[in-house]
Predicted model as a PDB file, atoms N, CA, C, CB and O in Angstrom, pLDDT in the B-factor column:
MODEL        1                                                                  
ATOM      1  N   MET A   1      33.583 124.648  97.038  1.00 65.00           N  
ATOM      2  CA  MET A   1      34.924 124.490  97.307  1.00 65.00           C  
ATOM      3  C   MET A   1      35.389 123.742  98.606  1.00 65.00           C  
ATOM      4  CB  MET A   1      35.437 125.747  97.299  1.00 65.00           C  
ATOM      5  O   MET A   1      35.424 124.353  99.675  1.00 65.00           O  
ATOM      6  N   ASN A   2      35.700 122.594  98.529  1.00 86.00           N  
ATOM      7  CA  ASN A   2      35.874 121.780  99.830  1.00 86.00           C  
ATOM      8  C   ASN A   2      37.407 121.752 100.162  1.00 86.00           C  
ATOM      9  CB  ASN A   2      35.282 120.205  99.664  1.00 86.00           C  
ATOM     10  O   ASN A   2      37.901 120.792 100.753  1.00 86.00           O  
ATOM     11  N   PHE A   3      38.135 122.830  99.767  1.00 93.00           N  
ATOM     12  CA  PHE A   3      39.667 122.876 100.109  1.00 93.00           C  
ATOM     13  C   PHE A   3      39.928 124.340 100.222  1.00 93.00           C  
ATOM     14  CB  PHE A   3      40.686 122.159  98.941  1.00 93.00           C  
ATOM     15  O   PHE A   3      39.107 125.208  99.926  1.00 93.00           O  
ATOM     16  N   GLU A   4      41.142 124.550 100.678  1.00 94.00           N  
ATOM     17  CA  GLU A   4      41.570 125.790 101.150  1.00 94.00           C  
ATOM     18  C   GLU A   4      42.988 125.998 100.465  1.00 94.00           C  
ATOM     19  CB  GLU A   4      41.599 125.821 102.762  1.00 94.00           C  
ATOM     20  O   GLU A   4      43.872 125.147 100.569  1.00 94.00           O  
ATOM     21  N   ILE A   5      43.147 127.155  99.771  1.00 95.00           N  
ATOM     22  CA  ILE A   5      44.402 127.401  99.175  1.00 95.00           C  
ATOM     23  C   ILE A   5      45.495 127.979 100.244  1.00 95.00           C  
ATOM     24  CB  ILE A   5      44.169 128.390  97.992  1.00 95.00           C  
ATOM     25  O   ILE A   5      45.210 129.005 100.863  1.00 95.00           O  
ATOM     26  N   LEU A   6      46.625 127.386 100.442  1.00 96.00           N  
ATOM     27  CA  LEU A   6      47.476 127.958 101.195  1.00 96.00           C  
ATOM     28  C   LEU A   6      48.702 128.448 100.610  1.00 96.00           C  
ATOM     29  CB  LEU A   6      47.708 127.189 102.104  1.00 96.00           C  
ATOM     30  O   LEU A   6      49.393 127.665  99.958  1.00 96.00           O  
ATOM     31  N   GLY A   7      49.075 129.722 100.773  1.00 93.00           N  
ATOM     32  CA  GLY A   7      50.031 130.415  99.989  1.00 93.00           C  
ATOM     33  C   GLY A   7      49.443 131.082  98.611  1.00 93.00           C  
ATOM     34  O   GLY A   7      48.288 131.455  98.405  1.00 93.00           O  
ATOM     35  N   LYS A   8      50.527 131.123  97.761  1.00 96.00           N  
ATOM     36  CA  LYS A   8      50.310 131.615  96.401  1.00 96.00           C  
ATOM     37  C   LYS A   8      50.056 130.599  95.339  1.00 96.00           C  
ATOM     38  CB  LYS A   8      51.433 132.377  96.002  1.00 96.00           C  
ATOM     39  O   LYS A   8      50.532 129.467  95.425  1.00 96.00           O  
ATOM     40  N   ILE A   9      49.349 130.966  94.386  1.00 96.00           N  
ATOM     41  CA  ILE A   9      49.258 130.097  93.302  1.00 96.00           C  
ATOM     42  C   ILE A   9      50.281 130.446  92.089  1.00 96.00           C  
ATOM     43  CB  ILE A   9      47.818 130.123  92.843  1.00 96.00           C  
ATOM     44  O   ILE A   9      50.277 131.514  91.476  1.00 96.00           O  
ATOM     45  N   VAL A  10      51.141 129.375  91.856  1.00 97.00           N  
ATOM     46  CA  VAL A  10      52.208 129.782  90.986  1.00 97.00           C  
ATOM     47  C   VAL A  10      51.925 129.010  89.446  1.00 97.00           C  
ATOM     48  CB  VAL A  10      53.724 129.329  91.737  1.00 97.00           C  
ATOM     49  O   VAL A  10      51.022 128.191  89.280  1.00 97.00           O  
ATOM     50  N   ASN A  11      52.666 129.347  88.616  1.00 97.00           N  
ATOM     51  CA  ASN A  11      52.625 128.791  87.180  1.00 97.00           C  
ATOM     52  C   ASN A  11      51.305 129.029  86.564  1.00 97.00           C  
ATOM     53  CB  ASN A  11      52.918 127.257  87.131  1.00 97.00           C  
ATOM     54  O   ASN A  11      50.752 128.142  85.913  1.00 97.00           O  
ATOM     55  N   ILE A  12      50.801 130.148  86.738  1.00 97.00           N  
ATOM     56  CA  ILE A  12      49.458 130.542  86.245  1.00 97.00           C  
ATOM     57  C   ILE A  12      49.316 130.629  84.741  1.00 97.00           C  
ATOM     58  CB  ILE A  12      49.092 131.856  86.813  1.00 97.00           C  
ATOM     59  O   ILE A  12      50.162 131.346  84.207  1.00 97.00           O  
ATOM     60  N   GLU A  13      48.459 130.073  83.966  1.00 97.00           N  
ATOM     61  CA  GLU A  13      48.406 129.955  82.600  1.00 97.00           C  
ATOM     62  C   GLU A  13      46.967 130.303  82.185  1.00 97.00           C  
ATOM     63  CB  GLU A  13      48.849 128.566  82.158  1.00 97.00           C  
ATOM     64  O   GLU A  13      46.091 129.761  82.860  1.00 97.00           O  
ATOM     65  N   VAL A  14      46.600 131.062  81.256  1.00 97.00           N  
ATOM     66  CA  VAL A  14      45.248 131.105  80.624  1.00 97.00           C  
ATOM     67  C   VAL A  14      45.038 129.988  79.726  1.00 97.00           C  
ATOM     68  CB  VAL A  14      45.028 132.364  79.867  1.00 97.00           C  
ATOM     69  O   VAL A  14      45.921 129.776  78.894  1.00 97.00           O  
ATOM     70  N   ILE A  15      44.028 129.246  79.752  1.00 97.00           N  
ATOM     71  CA  ILE A  15      43.804 128.072  79.032  1.00 97.00           C  
ATOM     72  C   ILE A  15      42.600 128.309  78.059  1.00 97.00           C  
ATOM     73  CB  ILE A  15      43.563 126.898  80.003  1.00 97.00           C  
ATOM     74  O   ILE A  15      42.521 127.680  77.003  1.00 97.00           O  
ATOM     75  N   ALA A  16      41.702 129.194  78.425  1.00 96.00           N  
ATOM     76  CA  ALA A  16      40.464 129.490  77.348  1.00 96.00           C  
ATOM     77  C   ALA A  16      40.177 130.993  77.710  1.00 96.00           C  
ATOM     78  CB  ALA A  16      38.911 128.405  77.575  1.00 96.00           C  
ATOM     79  O   ALA A  16      40.468 131.534  78.777  1.00 96.00           O  
ATOM     80  N   THR A  17      39.521 131.599  76.571  1.00 95.00           N  
ATOM     81  CA  THR A  17      38.917 132.998  76.930  1.00 95.00           C  
ATOM     82  C   THR A  17      37.758 133.016  76.121  1.00 95.00           C  
ATOM     83  CB  THR A  17      39.865 134.311  76.633  1.00 95.00           C  
ATOM     84  O   THR A  17      37.598 132.165  75.246  1.00 95.00           O  
ATOM     85  N   GLY A  18      36.895 133.958  76.350  1.00 89.00           N  
ATOM     86  CA  GLY A  18      35.704 134.267  75.686  1.00 89.00           C  
ATOM     87  C   GLY A  18      34.770 133.232  75.278  1.00 89.00           C  
ATOM     88  O   GLY A  18      34.207 132.587  76.162  1.00 89.00           O  
ATOM     89  N   ASN A  19      34.516 132.972  73.970  1.00 90.00           N  
ATOM     90  CA  ASN A  19      33.321 131.964  73.562  1.00 90.00           C  
ATOM     91  C   ASN A  19      34.048 130.505  73.590  1.00 90.00           C  
ATOM     92  CB  ASN A  19      32.613 132.334  71.870  1.00 90.00           C  
ATOM     93  O   ASN A  19      33.381 129.479  73.455  1.00 90.00           O  
ATOM     94  N   SER A  20      35.382 130.484  73.765  1.00 93.00           N  
ATOM     95  CA  SER A  20      35.851 129.059  73.957  1.00 93.00           C  
ATOM     96  C   SER A  20      35.613 128.419  75.387  1.00 93.00           C  
ATOM     97  CB  SER A  20      37.362 129.012  73.664  1.00 93.00           C  
ATOM     98  O   SER A  20      35.985 127.264  75.597  1.00 93.00           O  
ATOM     99  N   ILE A  21      35.016 129.145  76.336  1.00 94.00           N  
ATOM    100  CA  ILE A  21      34.669 128.581  77.668  1.00 94.00           C  
ATOM    101  C   ILE A  21      33.208 127.939  77.402  1.00 94.00           C  
ATOM    102  CB  ILE A  21      34.676 129.795  78.918  1.00 94.00           C  
ATOM    103  O   ILE A  21      32.267 128.615  76.988  1.00 94.00           O  
ATOM    104  N   ARG A  22      33.125 126.524  77.693  1.00 94.00           N  
ATOM    105  CA  ARG A  22      31.847 126.003  77.530  1.00 94.00           C  
ATOM    106  C   ARG A  22      30.714 126.418  78.442  1.00 94.00           C  
ATOM    107  CB  ARG A  22      31.972 124.695  77.599  1.00 94.00           C  
ATOM    108  O   ARG A  22      29.529 126.271  78.141  1.00 94.00           O  
ATOM    109  N   ILE A  23      31.137 126.934  79.552  1.00 94.00           N  
ATOM    110  CA  ILE A  23      30.128 127.366  80.464  1.00 94.00           C  
ATOM    111  C   ILE A  23      29.933 128.939  80.746  1.00 94.00           C  
ATOM    112  CB  ILE A  23      30.426 126.699  81.705  1.00 94.00           C  
ATOM    113  O   ILE A  23      29.518 129.479  81.771  1.00 94.00           O  
ATOM    114  N   LEU A  24      30.404 129.580  79.389  1.00 94.00           N  
ATOM    115  CA  LEU A  24      30.324 130.929  79.443  1.00 94.00           C  
ATOM    116  C   LEU A  24      28.883 131.567  79.728  1.00 94.00           C  
ATOM    117  CB  LEU A  24      30.854 131.382  78.216  1.00 94.00           C  
ATOM    118  O   LEU A  24      28.787 132.579  80.422  1.00 94.00           O  
ATOM    119  N   PRO A  25      27.777 130.943  79.171  1.00 93.00           N  
ATOM    120  CA  PRO A  25      26.517 131.502  79.411  1.00 93.00           C  
ATOM    121  C   PRO A  25      26.198 131.358  80.908  1.00 93.00           C  
ATOM    122  CB  PRO A  25      25.467 130.842  78.529  1.00 93.00           C  
ATOM    123  O   PRO A  25      25.549 132.222  81.498  1.00 93.00           O  
ATOM    124  N   LEU A  26      26.619 130.357  81.455  1.00 94.00           N  
ATOM    125  CA  LEU A  26      26.167 130.218  82.949  1.00 94.00           C  
ATOM    126  C   LEU A  26      27.040 131.314  83.724  1.00 94.00           C  
ATOM    127  CB  LEU A  26      26.455 128.581  83.597  1.00 94.00           C  
ATOM    128  O   LEU A  26      26.465 131.997  84.571  1.00 94.00           O  
ATOM    129  N   LEU A  27      28.235 131.489  83.505  1.00 93.00           N  
ATOM    130  CA  LEU A  27      28.977 132.413  84.103  1.00 93.00           C  
ATOM    131  C   LEU A  27      28.491 133.821  83.953  1.00 93.00           C  
ATOM    132  CB  LEU A  27      30.233 132.281  83.652  1.00 93.00           C  
ATOM    133  O   LEU A  27      28.536 134.577  84.923  1.00 93.00           O  
ATOM    134  N   ARG A  28      28.007 134.238  82.739  1.00 92.00           N  
ATOM    135  CA  ARG A  28      27.286 135.495  82.466  1.00 92.00           C  
ATOM    136  C   ARG A  28      25.993 135.670  83.224  1.00 92.00           C  
ATOM    137  CB  ARG A  28      26.992 135.590  81.026  1.00 92.00           C  
ATOM    138  O   ARG A  28      25.778 136.703  83.859  1.00 92.00           O  
ATOM    139  N   LYS A  29      25.124 134.669  83.167  1.00 93.00           N  
ATOM    140  CA  LYS A  29      23.947 134.670  83.942  1.00 93.00           C  
ATOM    141  C   LYS A  29      24.148 134.812  85.363  1.00 93.00           C  
ATOM    142  CB  LYS A  29      23.232 133.527  83.711  1.00 93.00           C  
ATOM    143  O   LYS A  29      23.438 135.619  85.963  1.00 93.00           O  
ATOM    144  N   ARG A  30      25.106 134.072  86.050  1.00 93.00           N  
ATOM    145  CA  ARG A  30      25.261 134.072  87.552  1.00 93.00           C  
ATOM    146  C   ARG A  30      26.017 135.183  88.053  1.00 93.00           C  
ATOM    147  CB  ARG A  30      25.913 132.856  88.035  1.00 93.00           C  
ATOM    148  O   ARG A  30      25.706 135.755  89.098  1.00 93.00           O  
ATOM    149  N   TYR A  31      26.986 135.505  87.354  1.00 91.00           N  
ATOM    150  CA  TYR A  31      28.021 136.685  87.824  1.00 91.00           C  
ATOM    151  C   TYR A  31      28.082 138.022  87.153  1.00 91.00           C  
ATOM    152  CB  TYR A  31      29.404 136.212  87.688  1.00 91.00           C  
ATOM    153  O   TYR A  31      28.694 138.982  87.621  1.00 91.00           O  
ATOM    154  N   GLY A  32      27.301 138.030  85.846  1.00 87.00           N  
ATOM    155  CA  GLY A  32      27.435 139.303  84.925  1.00 87.00           C  
ATOM    156  C   GLY A  32      28.268 139.057  83.838  1.00 87.00           C  
ATOM    157  O   GLY A  32      29.095 138.146  83.802  1.00 87.00           O  
ATOM    158  N   GLY A  33      28.029 139.960  82.847  1.00 72.00           N  
ATOM    159  CA  GLY A  33      28.705 139.850  81.544  1.00 72.00           C  
ATOM    160  C   GLY A  33      30.063 140.689  81.685  1.00 72.00           C  
ATOM    161  O   GLY A  33      30.068 141.899  81.907  1.00 72.00           O  
ATOM    162  N   SER A  34      31.161 139.942  81.538  1.00 78.00           N  
ATOM    163  CA  SER A  34      32.376 140.437  81.450  1.00 78.00           C  
ATOM    164  C   SER A  34      33.210 139.612  80.662  1.00 78.00           C  
ATOM    165  CB  SER A  34      32.886 140.648  82.652  1.00 78.00           C  
ATOM    166  O   SER A  34      32.712 138.672  80.043  1.00 78.00           O  
ATOM    167  N   ARG A  35      34.529 139.875  80.607  1.00 91.00           N  
ATOM    168  CA  ARG A  35      35.521 139.352  79.739  1.00 91.00           C  
ATOM    169  C   ARG A  35      36.116 138.204  80.574  1.00 91.00           C  
ATOM    170  CB  ARG A  35      36.598 140.459  79.278  1.00 91.00           C  
ATOM    171  O   ARG A  35      37.051 138.461  81.333  1.00 91.00           O  
ATOM    172  N   TRP A  36      35.635 136.965  80.481  1.00 94.00           N  
ATOM    173  CA  TRP A  36      35.839 135.853  81.207  1.00 94.00           C  
ATOM    174  C   TRP A  36      36.987 135.141  80.611  1.00 94.00           C  
ATOM    175  CB  TRP A  36      34.647 135.051  81.283  1.00 94.00           C  
ATOM    176  O   TRP A  36      37.143 135.099  79.391  1.00 94.00           O  
ATOM    177  N   ARG A  37      37.913 134.495  81.573  1.00 96.00           N  
ATOM    178  CA  ARG A  37      38.855 133.624  81.078  1.00 96.00           C  
ATOM    179  C   ARG A  37      39.020 132.455  82.055  1.00 96.00           C  
ATOM    180  CB  ARG A  37      40.134 134.344  80.826  1.00 96.00           C  
ATOM    181  O   ARG A  37      38.758 132.557  83.253  1.00 96.00           O  
ATOM    182  N   LYS A  38      39.473 131.335  81.468  1.00 97.00           N  
ATOM    183  CA  LYS A  38      39.704 130.157  82.207  1.00 97.00           C  
ATOM    184  C   LYS A  38      41.269 130.049  82.584  1.00 97.00           C  
ATOM    185  CB  LYS A  38      39.201 128.922  81.363  1.00 97.00           C  
ATOM    186  O   LYS A  38      42.111 130.107  81.688  1.00 97.00           O  
ATOM    187  N   LEU A  39      41.601 129.904  83.814  1.00 97.00           N  
ATOM    188  CA  LEU A  39      43.119 129.837  84.054  1.00 97.00           C  
ATOM    189  C   LEU A  39      43.344 128.646  84.920  1.00 97.00           C  
ATOM    190  CB  LEU A  39      43.727 131.176  84.766  1.00 97.00           C  
ATOM    191  O   LEU A  39      42.469 128.161  85.638  1.00 97.00           O  
ATOM    192  N   LYS A  40      44.647 128.170  84.809  1.00 97.00           N  
ATOM    193  CA  LYS A  40      45.111 127.138  85.735  1.00 97.00           C  
ATOM    194  C   LYS A  40      46.478 127.333  86.423  1.00 97.00           C  
ATOM    195  CB  LYS A  40      45.154 125.893  85.014  1.00 97.00           C  
ATOM    196  O   LYS A  40      47.329 127.999  85.833  1.00 97.00           O  
ATOM    197  N   GLY A  41      46.710 126.874  87.458  1.00 97.00           N  
ATOM    198  CA  GLY A  41      47.893 127.086  88.148  1.00 97.00           C  
ATOM    199  C   GLY A  41      48.309 125.947  89.209  1.00 97.00           C  
ATOM    200  O   GLY A  41      47.580 124.967  89.359  1.00 97.00           O  
ATOM    201  N   GLU A  42      49.385 126.088  89.870  1.00 97.00           N  
ATOM    202  CA  GLU A  42      49.797 125.049  91.059  1.00 97.00           C  
ATOM    203  C   GLU A  42      49.677 125.823  92.309  1.00 97.00           C  
ATOM    204  CB  GLU A  42      51.390 124.423  90.945  1.00 97.00           C  
ATOM    205  O   GLU A  42      49.925 127.020  92.455  1.00 97.00           O  
ATOM    206  N   ALA A  43      49.224 124.901  93.271  1.00 97.00           N  
ATOM    207  CA  ALA A  43      48.961 125.580  94.639  1.00 97.00           C  
ATOM    208  C   ALA A  43      49.076 124.406  95.522  1.00 97.00           C  
ATOM    209  CB  ALA A  43      47.464 126.373  94.805  1.00 97.00           C  
ATOM    210  O   ALA A  43      48.800 123.254  95.189  1.00 97.00           O  
ATOM    211  N   THR A  44      49.546 124.825  96.781  1.00 97.00           N  
ATOM    212  CA  THR A  44      49.314 123.926  97.913  1.00 97.00           C  
ATOM    213  C   THR A  44      48.027 124.099  98.611  1.00 97.00           C  
ATOM    214  CB  THR A  44      50.358 124.076  98.876  1.00 97.00           C  
ATOM    215  O   THR A  44      47.683 125.213  99.007  1.00 97.00           O  
ATOM    216  N   VAL A  45      47.325 123.084  98.774  1.00 96.00           N  
ATOM    217  CA  VAL A  45      45.871 123.021  99.160  1.00 96.00           C  
ATOM    218  C   VAL A  45      45.762 122.197 100.508  1.00 96.00           C  
ATOM    219  CB  VAL A  45      44.968 122.314  97.956  1.00 96.00           C  
ATOM    220  O   VAL A  45      46.426 121.192 100.762  1.00 96.00           O  
ATOM    221  N   ARG A  46      44.894 122.737 101.265  1.00 96.00           N  
ATOM    222  CA  ARG A  46      44.551 121.857 102.479  1.00 96.00           C  
ATOM    223  C   ARG A  46      43.123 121.299 102.227  1.00 96.00           C  
ATOM    224  CB  ARG A  46      44.605 122.721 103.927  1.00 96.00           C  
ATOM    225  O   ARG A  46      42.111 121.988 102.093  1.00 96.00           O  
ATOM    226  N   LEU A  47      43.192 120.037 102.186  1.00 95.00           N  
ATOM    227  CA  LEU A  47      41.762 119.408 101.852  1.00 95.00           C  
ATOM    228  C   LEU A  47      40.769 119.355 103.058  1.00 95.00           C  
ATOM    229  CB  LEU A  47      41.940 117.881 101.329  1.00 95.00           C  
ATOM    230  O   LEU A  47      41.175 119.734 104.157  1.00 95.00           O  
ATOM    231  N   PHE A  48      39.437 118.884 102.902  1.00 92.00           N  
ATOM    232  CA  PHE A  48      38.603 118.950 103.841  1.00 92.00           C  
ATOM    233  C   PHE A  48      38.927 117.903 105.008  1.00 92.00           C  
ATOM    234  CB  PHE A  48      37.337 118.810 103.247  1.00 92.00           C  
ATOM    235  O   PHE A  48      38.516 117.969 106.167  1.00 92.00           O  
ATOM    236  N   SER A  49      39.751 116.923 104.449  1.00 92.00           N  
ATOM    237  CA  SER A  49      40.273 115.947 105.669  1.00 92.00           C  
ATOM    238  C   SER A  49      41.396 116.422 106.524  1.00 92.00           C  
ATOM    239  CB  SER A  49      40.787 114.597 105.116  1.00 92.00           C  
ATOM    240  O   SER A  49      41.774 115.787 107.508  1.00 92.00           O  
ATOM    241  N   GLY A  50      41.971 117.649 106.104  1.00 93.00           N  
ATOM    242  CA  GLY A  50      43.056 118.112 106.782  1.00 93.00           C  
ATOM    243  C   GLY A  50      44.438 117.891 106.164  1.00 93.00           C  
ATOM    244  O   GLY A  50      45.424 118.441 106.656  1.00 93.00           O  
ATOM    245  N   GLU A  51      44.532 117.042 105.024  1.00 95.00           N  
ATOM    246  CA  GLU A  51      45.694 116.633 104.318  1.00 95.00           C  
ATOM    247  C   GLU A  51      46.110 117.818 103.580  1.00 95.00           C  
ATOM    248  CB  GLU A  51      45.465 115.432 103.414  1.00 95.00           C  
ATOM    249  O   GLU A  51      45.266 118.478 102.974  1.00 95.00           O  
ATOM    250  N   ILE A  52      47.286 118.127 103.579  1.00 96.00           N  
ATOM    251  CA  ILE A  52      47.971 119.014 102.764  1.00 96.00           C  
ATOM    252  C   ILE A  52      48.677 118.561 101.522  1.00 96.00           C  
ATOM    253  CB  ILE A  52      48.836 119.603 103.520  1.00 96.00           C  
ATOM    254  O   ILE A  52      49.564 117.718 101.656  1.00 96.00           O  
ATOM    255  N   ARG A  53      48.358 119.070 100.199  1.00 96.00           N  
ATOM    256  CA  ARG A  53      48.828 118.436  98.915  1.00 96.00           C  
ATOM    257  C   ARG A  53      49.151 119.541  97.944  1.00 96.00           C  
ATOM    258  CB  ARG A  53      47.735 117.454  98.289  1.00 96.00           C  
ATOM    259  O   ARG A  53      48.624 120.653  97.941  1.00 96.00           O  
ATOM    260  N   LEU A  54      50.011 119.135  97.180  1.00 97.00           N  
ATOM    261  CA  LEU A  54      50.308 120.044  95.917  1.00 97.00           C  
ATOM    262  C   LEU A  54      49.244 119.697  94.883  1.00 97.00           C  
ATOM    263  CB  LEU A  54      51.856 119.786  95.255  1.00 97.00           C  
ATOM    264  O   LEU A  54      48.964 118.513  94.693  1.00 97.00           O  
ATOM    265  N   ALA A  55      48.688 120.590  94.261  1.00 97.00           N  
ATOM    266  CA  ALA A  55      47.557 120.250  93.197  1.00 97.00           C  
ATOM    267  C   ALA A  55      47.695 121.421  92.005  1.00 97.00           C  
ATOM    268  CB  ALA A  55      45.879 120.296  93.982  1.00 97.00           C  
ATOM    269  O   ALA A  55      48.200 122.540  92.093  1.00 97.00           O  
ATOM    270  N   GLU A  56      47.164 120.866  91.041  1.00 97.00           N  
ATOM    271  CA  GLU A  56      46.728 121.721  89.871  1.00 97.00           C  
ATOM    272  C   GLU A  56      45.336 122.201  90.031  1.00 97.00           C  
ATOM    273  CB  GLU A  56      46.827 120.958  88.547  1.00 97.00           C  
ATOM    274  O   GLU A  56      44.402 121.400  90.035  1.00 97.00           O  
ATOM    275  N   VAL A  57      45.161 123.480  90.165  1.00 97.00           N  
ATOM    276  CA  VAL A  57      43.667 124.100  90.252  1.00 97.00           C  
ATOM    277  C   VAL A  57      43.354 124.717  89.124  1.00 97.00           C  
ATOM    278  CB  VAL A  57      43.426 125.116  91.336  1.00 97.00           C  
ATOM    279  O   VAL A  57      44.264 125.271  88.506  1.00 97.00           O  
ATOM    280  N   HIS A  58      42.182 124.750  88.683  1.00 97.00           N  
ATOM    281  CA  HIS A  58      41.549 125.485  87.609  1.00 97.00           C  
ATOM    282  C   HIS A  58      40.376 126.408  88.094  1.00 97.00           C  
ATOM    283  CB  HIS A  58      41.038 124.489  86.574  1.00 97.00           C  
ATOM    284  O   HIS A  58      39.684 126.039  89.043  1.00 97.00           O  
ATOM    285  N   TRP A  59      40.156 127.520  87.505  1.00 96.00           N  
ATOM    286  CA  TRP A  59      39.224 128.530  87.977  1.00 96.00           C  
ATOM    287  C   TRP A  59      38.931 129.477  86.854  1.00 96.00           C  
ATOM    288  CB  TRP A  59      39.776 129.282  89.195  1.00 96.00           C  
ATOM    289  O   TRP A  59      39.697 129.585  85.897  1.00 96.00           O  
ATOM    290  N   PHE A  60      37.707 130.234  86.982  1.00 96.00           N  
ATOM    291  CA  PHE A  60      37.376 131.171  85.997  1.00 96.00           C  
ATOM    292  C   PHE A  60      37.413 132.492  86.623  1.00 96.00           C  
ATOM    293  CB  PHE A  60      36.068 130.889  85.375  1.00 96.00           C  
ATOM    294  O   PHE A  60      37.063 132.624  87.796  1.00 96.00           O  
ATOM    295  N   GLU A  61      37.863 133.598  85.832  1.00 94.00           N  
ATOM    296  CA  GLU A  61      38.078 134.962  86.335  1.00 94.00           C  
ATOM    297  C   GLU A  61      37.787 135.992  85.330  1.00 94.00           C  
ATOM    298  CB  GLU A  61      39.457 135.138  86.803  1.00 94.00           C  
ATOM    299  O   GLU A  61      38.033 135.893  84.128  1.00 94.00           O  
ATOM    300  N   ALA A  62      37.218 137.033  85.949  1.00 92.00           N  
ATOM    301  CA  ALA A  62      36.836 138.282  85.084  1.00 92.00           C  
ATOM    302  C   ALA A  62      37.269 139.338  85.756  1.00 92.00           C  
ATOM    303  CB  ALA A  62      35.364 138.489  84.780  1.00 92.00           C  
ATOM    304  O   ALA A  62      37.547 139.186  86.945  1.00 92.00           O  
ATOM    305  N   HIS A  63      37.412 140.578  85.158  1.00 88.00           N  
ATOM    306  CA  HIS A  63      37.961 141.807  85.709  1.00 88.00           C  
ATOM    307  C   HIS A  63      36.837 142.270  86.789  1.00 88.00           C  
ATOM    308  CB  HIS A  63      38.256 142.962  84.484  1.00 88.00           C  
ATOM    309  O   HIS A  63      35.661 142.433  86.464  1.00 88.00           O  
ATOM    310  N   GLY A  64      37.314 142.458  88.075  1.00 86.00           N  
ATOM    311  CA  GLY A  64      36.522 142.852  89.018  1.00 86.00           C  
ATOM    312  C   GLY A  64      35.535 141.773  89.686  1.00 86.00           C  
ATOM    313  O   GLY A  64      34.744 142.062  90.584  1.00 86.00           O  
ATOM    314  N   MET A  65      35.689 140.452  89.112  1.00 86.00           N  
ATOM    315  CA  MET A  65      34.699 139.321  89.728  1.00 86.00           C  
ATOM    316  C   MET A  65      35.509 138.454  90.543  1.00 86.00           C  
ATOM    317  CB  MET A  65      33.926 138.386  88.603  1.00 86.00           C  
ATOM    318  O   MET A  65      34.928 137.608  91.222  1.00 86.00           O  
ATOM    319  N   GLY A  66      36.879 138.546  90.580  1.00 88.00           N  
ATOM    320  CA  GLY A  66      37.811 137.534  91.422  1.00 88.00           C  
ATOM    321  C   GLY A  66      37.685 136.164  90.822  1.00 88.00           C  
ATOM    322  O   GLY A  66      37.181 135.960  89.718  1.00 88.00           O  
ATOM    323  N   LYS A  67      38.161 135.260  91.593  1.00 92.00           N  
ATOM    324  CA  LYS A  67      38.203 133.674  91.286  1.00 92.00           C  
ATOM    325  C   LYS A  67      36.870 133.081  91.561  1.00 92.00           C  
ATOM    326  CB  LYS A  67      39.307 132.862  92.210  1.00 92.00           C  
ATOM    327  O   LYS A  67      36.324 133.149  92.662  1.00 92.00           O  
ATOM    328  N   LYS A  68      36.325 132.449  90.428  1.00 93.00           N  
ATOM    329  CA  LYS A  68      35.009 131.826  90.658  1.00 93.00           C  
ATOM    330  C   LYS A  68      35.123 130.266  90.225  1.00 93.00           C  
ATOM    331  CB  LYS A  68      33.833 132.633  89.785  1.00 93.00           C  
ATOM    332  O   LYS A  68      35.974 129.944  89.396  1.00 93.00           O  
ATOM    333  N   LYS A  69      34.209 129.256  90.826  1.00 94.00           N  
ATOM    334  CA  LYS A  69      34.275 127.964  90.560  1.00 94.00           C  
ATOM    335  C   LYS A  69      35.818 127.235  90.487  1.00 94.00           C  
ATOM    336  CB  LYS A  69      33.537 127.862  89.313  1.00 94.00           C  
ATOM    337  O   LYS A  69      36.245 126.534  89.570  1.00 94.00           O  
ATOM    338  N   MET A  70      36.452 127.586  91.626  1.00 94.00           N  
ATOM    339  CA  MET A  70      37.815 126.810  91.695  1.00 94.00           C  
ATOM    340  C   MET A  70      37.675 125.491  91.960  1.00 94.00           C  
ATOM    341  CB  MET A  70      38.733 127.298  92.702  1.00 94.00           C  
ATOM    342  O   MET A  70      36.812 125.137  92.763  1.00 94.00           O  
ATOM    343  N   LYS A  71      38.417 124.657  91.392  1.00 96.00           N  
ATOM    344  CA  LYS A  71      38.405 123.213  91.612  1.00 96.00           C  
ATOM    345  C   LYS A  71      39.758 122.741  91.416  1.00 96.00           C  
ATOM    346  CB  LYS A  71      37.441 122.475  90.701  1.00 96.00           C  
ATOM    347  O   LYS A  71      40.592 123.330  90.729  1.00 96.00           O  
ATOM    348  N   ILE A  72      39.981 121.475  92.149  1.00 96.00           N  
ATOM    349  CA  ILE A  72      41.295 120.800  91.797  1.00 96.00           C  
ATOM    350  C   ILE A  72      41.105 119.884  90.737  1.00 96.00           C  
ATOM    351  CB  ILE A  72      41.914 120.061  92.947  1.00 96.00           C  
ATOM    352  O   ILE A  72      40.181 119.071  90.747  1.00 96.00           O  
ATOM    353  N   LYS A  73      42.043 119.985  89.699  1.00 96.00           N  
ATOM    354  CA  LYS A  73      42.235 119.045  88.487  1.00 96.00           C  
ATOM    355  C   LYS A  73      42.828 117.773  88.748  1.00 96.00           C  
ATOM    356  CB  LYS A  73      43.065 119.647  87.475  1.00 96.00           C  
ATOM    357  O   LYS A  73      42.322 116.723  88.352  1.00 96.00           O  
ATOM    358  N   CYS A  74      43.981 117.844  89.462  1.00 96.00           N  
ATOM    359  CA  CYS A  74      44.720 116.659  89.758  1.00 96.00           C  
ATOM    360  C   CYS A  74      45.878 117.075  90.915  1.00 96.00           C  
ATOM    361  CB  CYS A  74      45.384 116.059  88.322  1.00 96.00           C  
ATOM    362  O   CYS A  74      46.284 118.224  91.089  1.00 96.00           O  
ATOM    363  N   PHE A  75      46.284 115.981  91.606  1.00 96.00           N  
ATOM    364  CA  PHE A  75      47.222 116.188  92.580  1.00 96.00           C  
ATOM    365  C   PHE A  75      48.615 115.892  91.859  1.00 96.00           C  
ATOM    366  CB  PHE A  75      46.919 115.281  93.853  1.00 96.00           C  
ATOM    367  O   PHE A  75      48.753 114.962  91.064  1.00 96.00           O  
ATOM    368  N   LEU A  76      49.659 116.796  92.226  1.00 96.00           N  
ATOM    369  CA  LEU A  76      50.906 116.724  91.590  1.00 96.00           C  
ATOM    370  C   LEU A  76      51.955 116.105  92.472  1.00 96.00           C  
ATOM    371  CB  LEU A  76      51.314 118.049  91.158  1.00 96.00           C  
ATOM    372  O   LEU A  76      53.118 115.994  92.082  1.00 96.00           O  
ATOM    373  N   ASP A  77      51.546 115.689  93.689  1.00 90.00           N  
ATOM    374  CA  ASP A  77      52.797 115.062  94.610  1.00 90.00           C  
ATOM    375  C   ASP A  77      52.313 113.417  94.816  1.00 90.00           C  
ATOM    376  CB  ASP A  77      52.962 116.005  96.397  1.00 90.00           C  
ATOM    377  O   ASP A  77      53.019 112.642  95.461  1.00 90.00           O  
TER     378      ASP A  77                                                      
ENDMDL                                                                          
END                                                                             
């Protein structure tokens, strides 16, 4: 992750759960078997260059695992 989330993530939506996640076997192997979900939301991010932008971010999450493999999908500003 080459960016930093500033503040809260808003407009959070679940976009995939369980077997509809393409990398589910990788998540289970790397982090353990749980009920994984793929989510998206909007957040203000600070990029590696120091620039601050509004972005749509995607990540995977399971109970007790926290946010994993967070990435910027697109910039909204």
